[in-house]
C-alpha positions in Angstrom: 0.0 0.0 0.0 1.2 3.5 -0.9 -0.2 5.5 2.0 0.5 8.9 0.2 -1.7 7.8 -2.8 -4.5 6.7 -0.4 -4.3 10.0 1.4 -4.4 11.8 -2.0 -7.5 9.8 -3.0 -9.2 10.7 0.2 -8.5 14.4 -0.4 -9.9 14.2 -3.9 -13.1 12.6 -2.7 -13.4 15.2 0.1 -12.8 18.0 -2.4 -15.4 16.7 -4.8 -17.9 16.4 -2.0 -17.3 20.0 -1.0 -18.3 21.0 -4.5 -21.5 18.8 -4.5 -20.0 16.0 -6.7 -20.4 12.3 -6.3 -17.3 10.1 -6.9 -16.8 6.7 -8.5 -13.5 5.1 -7.5 -11.9 3.2 -10.4 -8.6 1.4 -11.0 -6.9 1.7 -14.4 -3.7 0.2 -13.1 -2.7 -2.0 -10.2 -0.7 -5.2 -9.4 0.4 -6.6 -12.7 -1.1 -3.9 -14.9 0.5 -0.6 -15.8 -1.2 2.4 -17.5 0.7 1.6 -20.7 -1.6 -1.4 -21.4 -3.8 1.2 -23.0 -1.0 2.2 -25.3 0.4 -1.3 -26.0 0.7 -0.7 -29.7 2.8 2.4 -29.1 5.6 0.7 -27.1 9.0 1.8 -28.2 7.8 5.2 -29.6 7.0 7.8 -26.9 7.7 5.4 -24.1 9.9 2.2 -23.7 8.3 -1.2 -24.1 9.5 -2.1 -20.6 6.8 0.2 -19.2 4.0 -2.2 -20.4 3.0 -4.5 -17.6 0.1 -6.9 -18.3 0.9 -10.0 -16.3 -2.3 -9.7 -14.2 -3.8 -11.8 -17.0 -1.4 -14.7 -16.4 -0.5 -14.4 -12.7 -2.6 -15.7 -9.9 -0.5 -13.8 -7.5 -1.1 -10.5 -9.3 -4.9 -11.2 -9.4 -4.9 -12.0 -5.7 -3.2 -8.7 -5.0 -5.7 -6.9 -7.2 -8.5 -8.4 -5.2 -6.9 -7.3 -1.9 -6.4 -3.8 -3.4 -10.1 -3.6 -4.1 -11.1 -5.0 -0.7 -8.9 -2.5 1.1 -10.3 0.4 -0.9 -13.9 -0.7 -0.3 -13.2 -0.9 3.4 -11.6 2.5 3.6 -14.2 4.4 1.6 -17.5 2.6 2.1 -18.7 5.1 4.7 -18.2 8.2 2.4 -21.7 9.4 1.5 -20.4 11.0 -1.7 -18.8 7.8 -3.0 -21.5 6.6 -5.5 -19.7 3.4 -6.7 -16.6 1.3 -7.1 -15.2 0.1 -10.5 -12.6 -2.6 -9.8 -11.0 -2.4 -13.3 -11.2 0.2 -16.0 -11.4 -1.3 -19.6 -10.4 -4.9 -18.9 -8.5 -6.1 -22.0 -7.6 -9.7 -21.2 -8.9 -10.8 -24.7 -6.2 -8.5 -26.2 -3.4 -9.9 -24.1 -3.8 -13.6 -23.7 -5.4 -16.3 -25.8 -8.1 -17.0 -23.3 -9.2 -14.1 -21.2 -10.0 -14.9 -17.5 -11.9 -11.7 -17.1 -15.5 -13.2 -16.8 -14.4 -15.3 -13.8 -12.1 -12.6 -12.4 -14.9 -10.0 -12.6 -17.3 -12.2 -10.7 -14.7 -12.9 -8.1 -13.9 -9.2 -7.7 -17.6 -8.3 -7.4 -18.2 -10.9 -4.7 -15.1 -9.9 -2.7 -16.2 -6.2 -2.7 -19.7 -7.2 -1.8 -18.3 -9.2 1.1 -16.8 -6.0 2.5 -19.8 -3.7 1.8 -23.3 -5.0 1.1 -24.6 -1.7 -0.4 -21.8 0.1 -2.3 -22.7 -0.1 -6.0 -20.2 -2.1 -8.0 -19.6 -1.2 -11.6 -18.3 -4.0 -13.8 -17.2 -3.6 -17.4 -17.1 -6.2 -20.2 -13.9 -7.4 -21.7 -12.5 -5.8 -24.9 -12.0 -2.4 -23.3 -15.5 -2.3 -21.8 -17.2 -3.1 -25.2 -20.9 -3.8 -24.8 -20.8 -6.7 -27.3 -19.0 -8.7 -24.6 -21.4 -8.0 -21.8 -23.1 -11.4 -22.2 -19.8 -13.2 -21.3 -20.2 -12.0 -17.7 -22.0 -14.0 -15.1 -23.1 -11.5 -12.4 -26.1 -13.4 -11.1 -26.9 -13.3 -7.4 -24.7 -10.2 -6.8 -26.7 -7.2 -5.7 -26.3 -3.5 -6.6 -24.4 -4.1 -9.9 -24.1 -1.7 -12.7 -22.8 -2.6 -16.2 -20.3 0.1 -17.2 -19.7 0.2 -20.9 -17.4 2.5 -23.0 -18.7 3.7 -26.3 -16.6 5.4 -28.9 -18.7 4.7 -32.0 -18.2 5.2 -34.8 -14.5 4.6 -33.9 -13.2 6.0 -37.2 -14.9 9.3 -36.4 -14.2 9.7 -32.7 -10.5 8.7 -33.1 -9.8 10.3 -36.5 -6.7 12.4 -37.1 -7.0 16.1 -38.0 -7.4 15.4 -41.7 -9.9 12.5 -41.3 -12.9 12.6 -43.5 -14.9 10.2 -41.2 -18.4 11.2 -40.3 -21.4 9.8 -38.4 -25.1 9.3 -38.9 -27.6 10.3 -36.3 -28.2 6.7 -35.5 -24.5 6.1 -35.0 -24.2 9.0 -32.6 -26.9 7.5 -30.3 -25.8 4.9 -27.7 -27.4 1.5 -27.7 -28.2 0.0 -24.3 -26.6 -3.3 -23.3 -28.9 -6.1 -22.3 -28.6 -5.4 -18.6 -31.1 -3.8 -16.1 -28.7 -1.1 -14.8 -26.0 0.4 -16.9 -23.9 3.5 -17.6 -21.4 4.8 -20.1 -18.1 5.0 -18.2 -16.4 6.7 -21.1 -17.4 8.4 -24.3 -15.8 11.2 -26.2 -14.5 12.5 -29.5 -11.3 14.2 -30.6 -11.7 17.9 -30.4 -11.0 18.6 -34.0 -13.6 16.2 -35.4 -16.0 17.8 -37.8 -19.4 18.5 -36.2 -18.2 17.3 -32.9 -20.6 19.5 -31.0 -23.6 18.0 -32.9 -22.3 14.5 -32.3 -22.0 15.1 -28.6 -25.5 16.7 -28.4 -27.0 13.6 -30.0 -25.0 11.3 -27.8 -25.9 13.0 -24.6 -29.5 13.3 -25.6 -29.7 9.5 -26.2 -28.1 8.6 -22.9 -30.3 11.0 -20.9 -33.4 9.6 -22.7 -32.4 6.2 -21.5 -31.6 7.3 -18.0 -27.9 6.4 -18.3 -25.2 8.3 -16.4 -22.0 9.0 -18.4 -18.5 10.2 -18.2 -16.8 12.3 -21.0 -13.1 11.2 -21.4 -10.6 13.9 -20.5 -7.7 12.9 -18.4 -5.0 15.5 -17.8 -2.1 13.7 -16.4 0.5 16.4 -15.9 3.1 14.3 -17.8 4.2 16.3 -20.9 4.9 13.2 -23.1 1.4 11.9 -22.5 -0.2 15.3 -22.9 1.5 15.8 -26.3 0.3 12.5 -27.6 -3.2 12.8 -26.2 -3.6 16.5 -27.2 -6.7 15.6 -29.3 -8.7 14.6 -26.2 -8.4 18.0 -24.4 -11.7 19.8 -25.2 -10.4 23.1 -23.7 -8.0 23.5 -26.6 -10.9 24.1 -29.0 -11.1 22.7 -32.6 -7.8 23.9 -34.0 -5.6 20.9 -34.3 -2.5 23.0 -33.9 -3.6 24.4 -30.5 -1.6 23.6 -27.4 -3.2 25.9 -24.9 -6.7 26.8 -23.8 -8.9 28.4 -26.4 -11.6 31.0 -26.0 -13.9 28.9 -28.3 -14.6 25.4 -26.9 -17.7 23.9 -28.7 -17.3 20.5 -26.9 -17.2 22.1 -23.5 -20.2 24.2 -24.3 -22.3 21.2 -25.1 -21.2 19.4 -22.0 -21.9 22.4 -19.8 -25.4 22.7 -21.3 -26.3 19.1 -20.3 -24.4 19.1 -17.0 -26.2 22.3 -15.9 -29.4 20.2 -15.7 -27.9 18.1 -12.8 -29.9 18.7 -9.7 -29.0 15.9 -7.3 -25.9 16.8 -5.3 -23.6 14.8 -3.0 
């Protein structure tokens, strides 16, 4: 346990609560899994291959440590009124790392272990394939209470992830989010690169469809403070506006404007 990180997490949760925000605690990395699993195809370019750690998918010891990490966190934060849920792994990607992913069994085990610590804290579980809804049926979450299916949806992918000269577009139907076959669900990540043509309209349609279905959602923007990462992920900073060459905050931010329009409707506070 890194006590300084735990203290920092507690401070973040308290800060959010002071501003009327709920918090979902989620682990992108942990024992046997580094942040660079999300950039596994870029190894050797802007970071060395040695920084990719994915042995959680092949190591029982790493999985046991991941379980204990989740149990400990649930114990520490279960009494915080502003903690709305717990996500034990962000974008599980075992199917992209090993020939047979153990995520369905591992996910059930994690959910049961967290539930043993706290009977009420909502547990968010994502499907394999980076939280792709098409893999939701692989999960067996029966007899586990207070579960939420947390999917990530970047469709159409060629549009949301296009480079500055991409001609990719979207239809109204593609901009809407399709619900997974699960009683309680949310969109743990959605987004679009800031320079995409008609990004504001795309987000408006996307947010509208999720609100009509009663789904909570999270727009992906993750400032890390690491210059290398910020340079590579520049396209995901909506505060830079739509100019692909921008590297600082812009006075014109169409994506932020749409998000603010929808978020201003929130009335339930922590």
